[in-house]
matplotlib code that plots the C-alpha trace (Angstrom):
import matplotlib.pyplot as plt

x = [14.9, 11.1, 10.5, 12.7, 11.1, 7.6, 8.4, 9.8, 6.6, 4.4, 6.4, 6.2, 2.4, 1.9, 4.0, 2.1, -1.2, -0.2, 1.1, -2.2, -4.3, -6.0, -4.2, -6.5, -4.8, -6.6, -7.4, -5.5, -8.0, -5.5, -3.0, -0.6, 0.1, 2.4, 1.0, 3.0, 1.7, 3.2, 2.2, 3.4, 4.0, 3.4, 6.5, 4.9, 1.8, -1.2, -4.1, -1.8, 0.9, 1.0, 0.9, -2.4, -5.5, -8.1, -10.1, -11.0, -7.4, -5.6, -7.2, -8.4, -12.1, -13.4, -10.6, -12.9, -16.0, -15.1, -18.0, -18.2, -18.4, -21.7, -22.2, -22.4, -19.1, -17.4, -18.9, -17.8, -14.3, -14.2, -15.3, -12.7, -9.9, -10.9, -10.9, -7.8, -6.0, -7.5, -6.5, -3.0, -2.8, -3.9, -1.6, 1.4, 0.5, 3.3, 1.5, -1.0, -0.4, -0.7, -3.9, -5.5, -4.3, -5.9, -9.2, -9.3, -8.5, -11.3, -13.7, -12.7, -13.3, -16.7, -17.6, -16.4, -18.6, -21.6, -21.0, -20.7, -23.9, -25.6, -24.4, -25.8, -29.1, -29.3, -28.4, -31.0, -33.7, -33.2, -33.5, -36.9, -38.5]
y = [50.2, 50.8, 47.0, 46.3, 49.0, 47.8, 44.3, 45.5, 47.6, 44.6, 42.3, 44.8, 45.1, 41.3, 41.1, 43.8, 42.3, 38.9, 40.5, 42.3, 39.1, 38.1, 35.3, 32.9, 30.9, 28.1, 28.6, 26.2, 24.0, 22.1, 23.6, 20.9, 21.0, 18.9, 16.9, 15.6, 12.7, 11.3, 7.8, 5.0, 1.7, -1.7, -3.3, -5.5, -6.4, -4.8, -5.5, -5.5, -7.8, -11.5, -12.3, -10.6, -12.6, -10.6, -12.2, -8.8, -7.8, -11.1, -12.5, -10.9, -10.9, -14.1, -16.2, -18.5, -18.4, -19.0, -18.7, -21.4, -20.2, -20.8, -23.2, -20.2, -18.8, -22.2, -22.5, -19.0, -19.6, -22.9, -21.1, -18.3, -20.7, -22.8, -19.8, -18.4, -21.6, -21.4, -17.8, -18.5, -21.3, -19.1, -16.3, -18.6, -20.4, -19.5, -21.1, -18.2, -14.7, -11.9, -10.7, -14.2, -14.6, -11.3, -12.2, -15.6, -14.1, -11.6, -14.3, -16.4, -13.5, -12.8, -16.5, -16.6, -13.6, -15.2, -18.5, -16.7, -14.8, -18.1, -19.8, -16.9, -17.1, -20.9, -20.5, -17.9, -19.5, -22.9, -21.2, -19.7, -23.1]
z = [1.8, 1.6, 1.4, 4.5, 6.5, 5.4, 6.5, 9.8, 10.5, 9.5, 11.8, 14.6, 14.1, 14.2, 17.4, 19.2, 18.1, 19.5, 22.7, 23.2, 23.3, 26.5, 28.3, 30.1, 32.8, 34.6, 38.3, 40.5, 42.3, 44.5, 46.8, 48.0, 51.7, 53.7, 56.6, 59.6, 61.6, 64.8, 65.9, 68.1, 66.5, 68.0, 66.7, 64.0, 66.0, 64.4, 62.0, 59.0, 60.4, 59.7, 63.5, 64.1, 63.0, 61.4, 58.6, 57.0, 56.6, 56.3, 53.2, 49.9, 49.1, 47.8, 49.3, 51.2, 48.9, 45.3, 42.9, 40.3, 36.7, 35.0, 32.2, 29.8, 31.0, 30.5, 27.0, 26.0, 27.3, 25.4, 22.1, 22.6, 23.2, 20.2, 17.9, 19.5, 18.4, 14.9, 14.4, 15.6, 13.1, 10.2, 11.2, 11.2, 7.9, 5.5, 2.5, 2.4, 1.3, 3.8, 2.3, 2.5, 6.1, 7.0, 5.3, 7.0, 10.5, 10.0, 8.9, 12.0, 14.3, 12.9, 13.1, 16.7, 17.7, 16.0, 17.8, 21.2, 20.5, 19.6, 22.7, 24.8, 23.0, 23.5, 27.2, 28.0, 25.9, 27.6, 31.0, 30.1, 29.4]

ax = plt.figure().add_subplot(projection="3d")
ax.plot(x, y, z, "-o")
ax.set_aspect("equal")
plt.show()
């Protein structure tokens, strides 16, 4: 009986101690409010309609003036596509064990990054001359 009462007193003490802790609640920074707007429509004739010509709304930015990729961009894209094909081939090679495939994929990724870095160095060094 002493043990049960001791456990009950101990549990009550822990409960009261936890209840006496300070509770910190965050201050709400945003109070949502509803807004009502009344307007008169033009029946499909406006700056966002397809019948109204406005070049700033009608076409996305860069629609008329496409910038050509630089020689470096094309070279990097070519290197990435080449290594993407090589990595895919290694990953789907059933003659290798899983560990060997992982090692080869890791080596190909390192080699790809080195080749891209070398292409960047060559491009910027050739422009300085």
